[in-house]
C-alpha positions in Angstrom: 8.8 -31.5 -7.2 10.3 -28.0 -6.3 8.8 -25.1 -8.3 11.0 -23.4 -10.8 11.0 -19.9 -12.3 8.9 -21.2 -15.2 6.1 -22.6 -13.0 2.7 -21.2 -13.6 0.8 -19.2 -11.0 -1.5 -22.0 -10.0 1.5 -24.3 -9.3 3.3 -21.5 -7.4 0.2 -20.9 -5.2 0.0 -24.6 -4.4 3.7 -24.7 -3.5 3.5 -21.6 -1.4 0.6 -23.0 0.6 2.6 -26.2 1.1 5.5 -24.2 2.6 7.9 -24.2 -0.3 10.0 -21.1 0.4 10.9 -20.1 -3.1 7.3 -20.0 -4.3 6.0 -16.9 -2.5 8.9 -14.7 -3.5 8.4 -15.8 -7.1 4.7 -14.9 -6.9 5.5 -11.4 -5.5 8.1 -10.9 -8.3 5.4 -11.6 -10.8 3.2 -9.0 -9.1 5.9 -6.4 -9.2 6.8 -7.0 -12.9 3.2 -6.4 -14.1 1.9 -7.7 -17.4 0.0 -10.9 -18.1 1.7 -13.0 -15.4 0.8 -10.4 -12.8 -2.8 -10.4 -13.9 -2.9 -14.2 -13.7 -1.5 -14.1 -10.1 -4.1 -11.4 -9.2 -6.9 -13.5 -10.7 -6.1 -16.4 -8.4 -5.4 -14.2 -5.3 -8.6 -12.2 -5.5 -10.7 -15.4 -5.7 -9.5 -16.4 -2.2 -11.1 -15.0 0.9 -9.4 -11.9 2.3 -8.5 -13.4 5.7 -5.2 -11.7 6.4 -5.0 -8.5 8.6 -2.7 -5.7 7.4 -0.9 -3.0 9.3 0.8 0.0 7.6 3.8 1.7 9.1 4.6 5.1 7.6 6.3 8.4 8.6 9.2 10.6 7.8 12.6 9.1 7.0 14.7 8.7 10.1 11.7 8.3 12.4 12.8 4.8 13.3 10.2 2.9 11.3 12.3 -0.1 10.5 13.4 -0.5 14.2 9.8 -0.2 15.3 8.7 -2.7 12.7 11.4 -5.1 13.9 10.0 -4.8 17.4 6.4 -5.3 16.2 7.5 -8.5 14.5 8.8 -9.7 17.9 5.4 -8.9 19.5 3.5 -10.8 16.8 5.7 -13.8 17.1 5.9 -14.0 20.9 2.3 -13.1 21.6 0.7 -14.6 18.5 -2.0 -13.3 16.2 -5.2 -15.2 15.9 -3.5 -18.2 17.4 -0.8 -18.0 14.7 2.9 -17.0 15.1 3.6 -16.1 11.4 4.0 -12.7 10.0 4.8 -11.2 6.6 6.6 -7.8 6.1 6.6 -5.8 2.8 9.3 -3.2 3.0 8.4 -0.6 0.4 11.6 0.9 -1.0 12.4 3.3 -3.9 13.1 1.7 -7.2 16.7 1.6 -8.2 17.2 3.6 -11.4 19.7 0.9 -12.6 18.2 -2.5 -11.7 14.6 -1.6 -11.0 14.9 -3.4 -7.7 14.6 -2.2 -4.1 17.6 -0.1 -3.0 17.4 -1.1 0.7 17.7 -4.8 1.4 15.2 -6.5 3.6 17.9 -8.4 5.6 19.8 -5.2 6.3 16.8 -3.6 7.8 15.4 -6.3 10.0 18.4 -8.6 10.6 16.9 -10.1 13.9 14.2 -11.9 12.0 15.8 -12.6 8.6 16.5 -16.2 9.4 13.3 -17.0 11.3 11.1 -19.4 9.3 8.0 -17.8 10.9 8.8 -14.4 9.4 8.6 -13.6 5.7 10.3 -10.3 4.7 10.2 -8.9 1.2 11.4 -5.5 -0.2 9.2 -4.2 -2.9 9.8 -1.6 -5.6 7.8 -0.2 -8.4 9.7 -2.1 -11.2 7.6 -2.7 -14.3 4.1 -2.4 -12.8 2.4 0.4 -14.7 0.2 1.2 -11.7 3.3 1.4 -9.4 3.1 0.6 -5.8 -0.5 1.9 -5.4 -1.6 -1.2 -7.4 1.2 -3.7 -6.7 1.0 -3.5 -2.9 -2.8 -4.4 -2.7 -2.1 -7.2 -5.1 0.8 -8.4 -3.0 -1.3 -8.3 0.2 -4.0 -10.4 -1.4 -1.3 -12.9 -2.4 -0.1 -13.1 1.2 -3.7 -13.7 2.4 -4.3 -16.3 -0.3 -1.3 -18.4 0.8 -2.4 -18.3 4.4 -0.3 -15.7 6.1 -2.5 -14.1 8.9 -0.7 -10.9 9.4 1.0 -8.5 7.0 3.0 -5.4 7.9 3.7 -2.8 5.2 6.5 -0.4 6.0 7.1 2.6 3.7 10.3 4.6 3.4 9.0 8.1 3.2 5.8 10.2 3.3 5.3 11.2 -0.3 1.9 10.9 -2.0 2.7 7.3 -3.1 3.8 6.2 0.4 0.7 7.7 1.9 -1.5 5.9 -0.6 0.2 2.6 0.1 -0.1 3.0 3.9 -3.8 3.8 3.5 -4.3 0.5 1.7 -3.9 -1.4 5.0 -6.5 -2.2 7.8 -4.6 -0.3 10.5 -2.3 2.6 9.6 0.4 3.6 12.1 2.1 7.0 11.6 5.5 7.3 13.2 7.1 10.6 14.2 9.8 11.9 16.5 9.7 14.6 19.2 10.4 18.0 18.0 8.9 21.3 17.0 6.7 21.0 13.9 6.6 17.3 13.5 2.9 17.0 14.0 2.3 20.0 11.7 4.4 18.4 9.0 2.4 15.2 9.4 -0.8 17.2 8.9 0.7 18.8 5.7 1.6 15.4 4.3 -1.9 14.2 4.7 -1.0 11.7 7.4 -3.7 13.0 9.8 -6.4 11.7 7.4 -5.1 8.2 7.2 -3.7 7.6 10.7 -5.4 5.1 13.0 -2.6 5.2 15.5 0.2 7.7 16.1 3.6 6.7 17.5 6.0 9.2 19.0 9.2 7.2 18.7 12.4 8.2 20.4 10.2 9.4 23.2 13.1 9.7 25.6 14.1 12.9 23.8 13.1 16.4 24.5 9.9 17.6 22.9 7.8 14.5 23.4 5.2 16.4 25.5 4.9 19.2 23.0 4.5 16.7 20.1 1.8 14.9 21.9 0.1 18.2 22.7 0.2 19.3 19.1 -1.3 15.9 18.0 -4.1 16.1 20.5 -4.9 19.6 19.4 -5.1 18.6 15.8 -7.3 15.6 16.6 -9.5 17.9 18.6 -9.9 20.1 15.5 -10.6 17.2 13.2 -14.1 16.1 12.4 -15.4 13.6 15.0 -15.0 10.0 14.0 -16.1 6.7 15.6 -12.4 6.0 16.3 -10.1 8.7 17.7 -6.5 7.8 16.8 -4.5 6.5 19.8 -1.1 8.2 20.6 1.6 5.8 21.8 5.1 6.8 23.0 7.9 4.4 22.2 11.7 4.0 22.3 11.9 1.3 19.7 15.7 0.9 20.0 15.1 -0.3 23.6 11.8 -2.0 23.1 10.0 0.5 25.3 6.3 1.1 24.6 6.2 -1.5 21.9 3.9 -3.9 23.9 1.5 -1.0 24.4 1.6 -0.3 20.6 0.8 -3.9 19.9 -2.1 -3.7 22.3 -3.3 -0.5 20.6 -3.2 -2.2 17.2 -5.3 -5.0 18.6 -7.8 -2.5 20.1 -8.2 -0.8 16.7 -8.7 -4.1 15.0 -11.3 -5.1 17.6 -13.1 -1.8 17.0 -13.2 -2.4 13.3 -14.5 -6.0 13.7 -17.1 -5.3 16.4 -18.4 -2.1 14.7 -18.6 -3.8 11.3 -16.3 -1.1 9.9 -13.7 -3.6 8.8 -15.8 -4.9 5.9 -17.0 -1.4 5.0 -13.4 -0.1 4.9 -12.2 -3.1 2.8 -15.0 -2.5 0.4 -14.1 1.1 0.1 -10.5 0.2 -0.5 -11.6 -2.3 -3.2 -13.6 0.4 -5.0 -10.6 2.7 -4.9 -8.3 0.0 -6.2 -10.8 -0.8 -9.0 -10.9 2.8 -10.0 -7.1 2.9 -10.0 -6.9 -0.2 -12.2 -9.6 1.1 -14.5 -7.5 4.3 -15.1 -4.4 2.2 -15.7 -6.1 0.1 -18.2 -7.4 3.1 -20.1 -3.9 4.6 -20.0 -2.6 1.4 -21.5 -5.1 1.6 -24.4 -4.3 5.2 -25.0 -0.6 4.5 -25.0 -1.2 1.7 -27.6 -3.3 4.1 -29.8 -0.5 6.7 -29.5 2.1 4.2 -30.6 0.0 3.3 -33.6 -0.2 7.0 -34.6 -3.9 7.2 -34.0 -3.7 10.7 -32.6 -1.7 12.3 -35.5 -4.8 13.8 -37.1 -6.1 15.2 -33.8 -2.8 16.7 -32.9 -2.5 18.4 -36.3 -6.0 19.9 -35.9 -5.0 21.1 -32.4 -1.8 22.7 -33.8 -3.8 24.4 -36.6 -6.4 25.8 -34.2 -9.2 23.7 -35.8 -10.0 21.9 -32.5 -9.4 22.1 -28.8 -8.1 19.5 -26.3 -11.6 18.7 -24.8 -13.2 18.1 -28.2 -10.2 16.0 -29.3 -10.4 13.9 -26.1 -14.2 13.4 -26.5 -13.5 12.1 -30.0 -11.0 9.6 -28.7 -13.4 8.4 -26.0 -16.1 8.0 -28.6 -13.8 5.9 -30.7 -13.0 3.8 -27.6 -16.8 3.3 -27.1 -16.8 4.7 -23.5 -19.0 7.6 -24.4 -21.7 8.4 -26.9 -21.0 10.9 -29.7 -21.8 14.5 -28.7 -25.3 15.3 -29.6 -26.3 11.7 -30.1 -28.7 9.6 -28.0 -27.4 10.0 -24.4 -24.5 11.9 -25.7 -22.8 15.0 -24.3 -21.3 18.1 -25.8 -17.6 18.7 -26.0 -16.0 21.3 -23.9 -15.1 21.7 -20.3 
Protein backbone atom coordinates (compact mmCIF):
# COMPACT_ATOMS: atom_id res chain seq x y z
CA UNK A 1 0.00 0.00 0.00
CA UNK A 2 1.44 3.42 -0.93
CA UNK A 3 2.43 5.60 2.01
CA UNK A 4 0.41 8.70 2.75
CA UNK A 5 1.13 12.01 4.46
CA UNK A 6 -0.20 10.49 7.69
CA UNK A 7 2.16 7.53 7.70
CA UNK A 8 4.43 7.12 10.69
CA UNK A 9 8.24 7.42 10.33
CA UNK A 10 8.82 3.65 10.60
CA UNK A 11 6.46 3.05 7.66
CA UNK A 12 8.08 5.86 5.67
CA UNK A 13 11.56 4.40 6.19
CA UNK A 14 10.38 0.97 5.05
CA UNK A 15 8.72 2.49 2.00
CA UNK A 16 11.78 4.60 1.13
CA UNK A 17 14.05 1.56 1.32
CA UNK A 18 11.62 -0.28 -0.96
CA UNK A 19 11.95 2.48 -3.54
CA UNK A 20 8.63 4.28 -3.09
CA UNK A 21 9.43 7.76 -4.36
CA UNK A 22 7.05 9.74 -2.16
CA UNK A 23 8.44 8.36 1.10
CA UNK A 24 11.88 9.99 1.15
CA UNK A 25 10.63 13.53 0.41
CA UNK A 26 8.09 13.08 3.18
CA UNK A 27 10.79 12.04 5.65
CA UNK A 28 12.88 15.09 4.78
CA UNK A 29 9.83 17.33 5.14
CA UNK A 30 9.40 16.02 8.67
CA UNK A 31 13.07 16.75 9.37
CA UNK A 32 12.71 20.34 8.15
CA UNK A 33 9.55 21.01 10.13
CA UNK A 34 11.08 20.09 13.46
CA UNK A 35 9.05 19.03 16.47
CA UNK A 36 8.14 15.53 17.70
CA UNK A 37 7.86 14.02 14.19
CA UNK A 38 11.35 15.24 13.31
CA UNK A 39 12.74 13.72 16.50
CA UNK A 40 11.03 10.41 15.70
CA UNK A 41 12.67 10.41 12.26
CA UNK A 42 16.08 11.24 13.75
CA UNK A 43 15.74 8.46 16.32
CA UNK A 44 15.35 5.89 13.54
CA UNK A 45 17.96 7.42 11.24
CA UNK A 46 20.71 7.61 13.85
CA UNK A 47 20.24 3.96 14.81
CA UNK A 48 21.26 2.92 11.29
CA UNK A 49 24.96 2.68 10.36
CA UNK A 50 26.36 5.83 8.75
CA UNK A 51 27.41 4.28 5.45
CA UNK A 52 26.76 7.18 3.08
CA UNK A 53 29.54 9.53 1.96
CA UNK A 54 28.83 13.25 1.82
CA UNK A 55 30.38 16.02 -0.26
CA UNK A 56 29.75 19.70 0.48
CA UNK A 57 29.88 22.32 -2.29
CA UNK A 58 30.10 25.93 -1.10
CA UNK A 59 31.38 29.27 -2.31
CA UNK A 60 30.26 32.76 -3.17
CA UNK A 61 27.03 33.31 -5.14
CA UNK A 62 27.68 33.30 -8.87
CA UNK A 63 30.70 31.00 -8.64
CA UNK A 64 28.87 28.35 -10.68
CA UNK A 65 28.20 25.89 -7.86
CA UNK A 66 24.94 24.56 -9.30
CA UNK A 67 26.46 23.99 -12.73
CA UNK A 68 29.44 22.29 -11.11
CA UNK A 69 27.16 20.14 -8.95
CA UNK A 70 25.24 19.14 -12.06
CA UNK A 71 28.51 17.95 -13.63
CA UNK A 72 29.55 16.08 -10.48
CA UNK A 73 26.23 14.23 -10.55
CA UNK A 74 27.06 13.12 -14.09
CA UNK A 75 30.46 11.84 -12.96
CA UNK A 76 28.89 9.94 -10.06
CA UNK A 77 26.30 8.32 -12.32
CA UNK A 78 28.63 7.47 -15.19
CA UNK A 79 31.65 6.35 -13.19
CA UNK A 80 29.81 4.96 -10.16
CA UNK A 81 30.44 5.30 -6.46
CA UNK A 82 31.24 2.16 -4.48
CA UNK A 83 29.67 0.15 -7.27
CA UNK A 84 26.45 2.17 -7.04
CA UNK A 85 25.09 4.69 -9.54
CA UNK A 86 22.73 6.57 -7.23
CA UNK A 87 23.25 10.00 -5.76
CA UNK A 88 21.27 12.40 -3.57
CA UNK A 89 21.58 16.18 -3.69
CA UNK A 90 20.49 18.58 -0.95
CA UNK A 91 20.31 22.10 -2.38
CA UNK A 92 20.38 24.42 0.62
CA UNK A 93 18.36 27.54 -0.15
CA UNK A 94 17.24 30.57 1.84
CA UNK A 95 13.84 30.27 3.49
CA UNK A 96 11.02 32.10 1.79
CA UNK A 97 9.61 34.74 4.17
CA UNK A 98 6.12 33.87 2.95
CA UNK A 99 5.88 30.10 2.61
CA UNK A 100 8.91 29.00 4.64
CA UNK A 101 10.00 26.89 1.71
CA UNK A 102 13.08 27.04 -0.48
CA UNK A 103 13.12 29.96 -2.90
CA UNK A 104 15.15 28.27 -5.62
CA UNK A 105 13.56 25.14 -7.06
CA UNK A 106 15.64 22.00 -7.39
CA UNK A 107 14.41 21.22 -10.91
CA UNK A 108 15.37 24.69 -12.12
CA UNK A 109 18.91 24.35 -10.84
CA UNK A 110 19.75 20.86 -12.09
CA UNK A 111 17.35 20.18 -14.94
CA UNK A 112 19.58 17.60 -16.63
CA UNK A 113 18.99 15.12 -13.81
CA UNK A 114 15.55 16.04 -12.51
CA UNK A 115 13.86 13.11 -14.28
CA UNK A 116 16.61 10.54 -13.65
CA UNK A 117 15.44 7.84 -11.22
CA UNK A 118 19.02 7.39 -10.07
CA UNK A 119 19.21 10.97 -8.81
CA UNK A 120 17.31 12.37 -5.84
CA UNK A 121 17.34 16.17 -5.63
CA UNK A 122 15.83 18.09 -2.76
CA UNK A 123 15.83 21.79 -1.91
CA UNK A 124 16.00 22.41 1.83
CA UNK A 125 15.19 25.50 3.82
CA UNK A 126 15.18 26.33 7.53
CA UNK A 127 11.37 26.26 7.94
CA UNK A 128 10.24 25.32 11.45
CA UNK A 129 13.39 23.63 12.73
CA UNK A 130 14.53 25.60 15.77
CA UNK A 131 18.13 24.62 15.15
CA UNK A 132 17.95 25.77 11.54
CA UNK A 133 19.99 24.20 8.82
CA UNK A 134 22.93 23.50 11.14
CA UNK A 135 20.80 20.76 12.72
CA UNK A 136 18.38 19.88 9.91
CA UNK A 137 21.10 19.08 7.36
CA UNK A 138 23.00 16.51 9.50
CA UNK A 139 19.66 14.88 10.29
CA UNK A 140 18.77 14.82 6.58
CA UNK A 141 22.14 13.27 5.71
CA UNK A 142 21.54 10.48 8.23
CA UNK A 143 18.11 9.87 6.69
CA UNK A 144 19.68 9.54 3.24
CA UNK A 145 22.21 7.07 4.62
CA UNK A 146 19.54 5.09 6.48
CA UNK A 147 17.52 4.55 3.30
CA UNK A 148 20.58 3.29 1.44
CA UNK A 149 21.78 6.20 -0.70
CA UNK A 150 25.59 5.83 -0.95
CA UNK A 151 26.49 9.40 -1.94
CA UNK A 152 25.02 12.73 -0.84
CA UNK A 153 26.01 16.12 -2.22
CA UNK A 154 25.17 19.24 -0.20
CA UNK A 155 25.23 22.50 -2.15
CA UNK A 156 24.88 25.82 -0.34
CA UNK A 157 23.78 29.11 -1.84
CA UNK A 158 26.16 31.53 -0.16
CA UNK A 159 29.10 31.78 2.20
CA UNK A 160 27.47 33.09 5.38
CA UNK A 161 28.19 31.58 8.77
CA UNK A 162 25.26 29.18 8.39
CA UNK A 163 26.37 27.96 4.96
CA UNK A 164 29.95 27.44 6.15
CA UNK A 165 28.66 25.39 9.10
CA UNK A 166 26.51 23.27 6.76
CA UNK A 167 29.37 22.62 4.35
CA UNK A 168 31.62 21.65 7.25
CA UNK A 169 29.10 18.95 8.21
CA UNK A 170 30.17 16.84 5.21
CA UNK A 171 33.02 14.36 4.74
CA UNK A 172 34.65 16.25 1.87
CA UNK A 173 34.17 20.01 1.56
CA UNK A 174 34.71 21.66 -1.84
CA UNK A 175 35.09 25.45 -1.94
CA UNK A 176 34.32 27.02 -5.32
CA UNK A 177 35.64 30.40 -6.42
CA UNK A 178 36.20 32.31 -9.64
CA UNK A 179 39.33 33.91 -11.06
CA UNK A 180 39.83 37.47 -10.05
CA UNK A 181 41.70 39.69 -7.67
CA UNK A 182 40.83 39.11 -4.03
CA UNK A 183 38.72 35.95 -4.39
CA UNK A 184 41.14 33.85 -2.34
CA UNK A 185 41.41 36.59 0.27
CA UNK A 186 37.63 36.79 0.56
CA UNK A 187 37.49 33.02 0.99
CA UNK A 188 39.95 33.33 3.84
CA UNK A 189 37.86 36.06 5.50
CA UNK A 190 34.72 33.94 5.22
CA UNK A 191 36.39 31.09 7.09
CA UNK A 192 36.44 28.82 4.04
CA UNK A 193 40.16 28.13 4.28
CA UNK A 194 39.59 26.29 7.55
CA UNK A 195 36.93 23.93 6.19
CA UNK A 196 38.13 23.36 2.62
CA UNK A 197 39.42 19.94 1.60
CA UNK A 198 39.44 20.88 -2.08
CA UNK A 199 39.47 24.22 -3.88
CA UNK A 200 37.90 24.66 -7.30
CA UNK A 201 38.75 27.64 -9.47
CA UNK A 202 35.69 27.55 -11.73
CA UNK A 203 35.41 29.55 -14.95
CA UNK A 204 39.13 28.93 -15.27
CA UNK A 205 39.09 30.09 -18.90
CA UNK A 206 38.88 33.66 -17.64
CA UNK A 207 41.74 36.01 -16.84
CA UNK A 208 43.09 35.87 -13.33
CA UNK A 209 43.14 32.10 -12.90
CA UNK A 210 46.90 31.95 -12.40
CA UNK A 211 46.80 34.74 -9.82
CA UNK A 212 43.96 33.10 -7.89
CA UNK A 213 45.85 29.80 -7.78
CA UNK A 214 48.97 31.62 -6.61
CA UNK A 215 47.05 33.36 -3.81
CA UNK A 216 45.54 30.06 -2.69
CA UNK A 217 48.89 28.30 -2.69
CA UNK A 218 50.38 31.13 -0.65
CA UNK A 219 47.61 30.99 1.92
CA UNK A 220 47.97 27.23 2.17
CA UNK A 221 51.72 27.64 2.66
CA UNK A 222 51.02 30.02 5.56
CA UNK A 223 48.49 27.68 7.16
CA UNK A 224 49.45 25.21 9.87
CA UNK A 225 50.69 21.96 8.31
CA UNK A 226 48.03 19.25 8.11
CA UNK A 227 48.04 15.60 7.09
CA UNK A 228 46.03 16.64 4.02
CA UNK A 229 46.89 19.71 1.95
CA UNK A 230 43.80 20.86 0.02
CA UNK A 231 43.99 20.14 -3.69
CA UNK A 232 43.35 22.97 -6.17
CA UNK A 233 41.43 22.01 -9.31
CA UNK A 234 40.64 24.27 -12.27
CA UNK A 235 37.31 23.75 -14.04
CA UNK A 236 35.04 25.24 -16.66
CA UNK A 237 31.84 23.64 -15.42
CA UNK A 238 29.66 25.04 -18.22
CA UNK A 239 31.74 22.99 -20.67
CA UNK A 240 32.49 20.03 -18.40
CA UNK A 241 36.22 20.77 -18.42
CA UNK A 242 38.20 19.66 -15.37
CA UNK A 243 35.21 17.97 -13.74
CA UNK A 244 36.65 14.48 -14.15
CA UNK A 245 39.80 15.69 -12.41
CA UNK A 246 37.64 17.14 -9.62
CA UNK A 247 35.84 13.81 -9.21
CA UNK A 248 39.22 12.08 -9.01
CA UNK A 249 40.36 14.59 -6.37
CA UNK A 250 37.23 13.92 -4.30
CA UNK A 251 38.03 10.21 -4.48
CA UNK A 252 41.63 10.84 -3.44
CA UNK A 253 40.51 12.80 -0.40
CA UNK A 254 38.08 10.09 0.55
CA UNK A 255 40.79 7.41 0.20
CA UNK A 256 43.07 9.51 2.41
CA UNK A 257 40.40 9.73 5.10
CA UNK A 258 39.67 6.01 4.99
CA UNK A 259 43.26 4.72 4.87
CA UNK A 260 44.47 7.14 7.56
CA UNK A 261 41.56 6.41 9.87
CA UNK A 262 40.62 10.08 9.88
CA UNK A 263 37.13 9.49 8.46
CA UNK A 264 35.85 7.93 11.66
CA UNK A 265 37.66 10.52 13.77
CA UNK A 266 36.17 13.39 11.73
CA UNK A 267 32.68 11.90 11.94
CA UNK A 268 32.97 11.50 15.69
CA UNK A 269 34.09 15.11 15.99
CA UNK A 270 31.13 16.23 13.90
CA UNK A 271 28.78 14.14 16.01
CA UNK A 272 30.11 15.79 19.16
CA UNK A 273 29.57 19.20 17.58
CA UNK A 274 26.03 18.28 16.54
CA UNK A 275 25.29 16.96 20.03
CA UNK A 276 26.50 20.25 21.50
CA UNK A 277 24.30 22.16 19.06
CA UNK A 278 21.23 20.09 19.90
CA UNK A 279 21.92 20.44 23.62
CA UNK A 280 21.96 24.22 23.29
CA UNK A 281 18.74 24.10 21.28
CA UNK A 282 16.98 21.95 23.87
CA UNK A 283 18.05 24.35 26.64
CA UNK A 284 16.76 27.25 24.54
CA UNK A 285 13.42 25.48 24.18
CA UNK A 286 13.16 25.02 27.95
CA UNK A 287 14.10 28.64 28.57
CA UNK A 288 11.52 29.81 26.01
CA UNK A 289 8.84 27.77 27.78
CA UNK A 290 9.79 29.27 31.15
CA UNK A 291 9.65 32.74 29.67
CA UNK A 292 6.21 32.09 28.17
CA UNK A 293 5.02 30.96 31.60
CA UNK A 294 6.25 34.18 33.21
CA UNK A 295 8.96 32.44 35.20
CA UNK A 296 11.43 35.29 34.73
CA UNK A 297 9.21 38.17 35.85
CA UNK A 298 10.69 38.35 39.34
CA UNK A 299 14.27 38.13 38.08
CA UNK A 300 13.65 40.88 35.51
CA UNK A 301 12.13 43.14 38.16
CA UNK A 302 15.18 42.64 40.38
CA UNK A 303 17.45 43.46 37.45
CA UNK A 304 15.48 46.62 36.67
CA UNK A 305 15.65 47.66 40.33
CA UNK A 306 19.40 47.09 40.51
CA UNK A 307 18.97 44.36 43.13
CA UNK A 308 20.65 41.72 40.97
CA UNK A 309 22.83 41.33 37.90
CA UNK A 310 22.42 39.23 34.72
CA UNK A 311 25.00 36.63 35.80
CA UNK A 312 23.43 36.02 39.20
CA UNK A 313 19.96 35.86 37.64
CA UNK A 314 21.17 33.38 35.02
CA UNK A 315 22.79 31.23 37.72
CA UNK A 316 19.51 31.15 39.61
CA UNK A 317 17.69 29.95 36.49
CA UNK A 318 20.28 27.23 35.91
CA UNK A 319 19.93 26.12 39.52
CA UNK A 320 16.17 25.90 39.06
CA UNK A 321 16.72 23.83 35.93
CA UNK A 322 18.94 21.49 37.92
CA UNK A 323 21.94 21.89 35.61
CA UNK A 324 24.16 23.48 38.25
CA UNK A 325 24.44 23.44 42.02
CA UNK A 326 23.43 26.45 44.09
CA UNK A 327 26.31 28.93 44.52
CA UNK A 328 28.18 28.16 47.71
CA UNK A 329 26.62 24.70 48.01
CA UNK A 330 28.40 21.35 47.59
CA UNK A 331 30.18 21.47 44.25
CA UNK A 332 28.58 24.84 43.61
CA UNK A 333 30.05 27.93 42.06
CA UNK A 334 29.75 31.60 42.79
CA UNK A 335 27.75 33.91 40.61
CA UNK A 336 29.42 36.52 38.53
CA UNK A 337 31.48 36.53 35.40
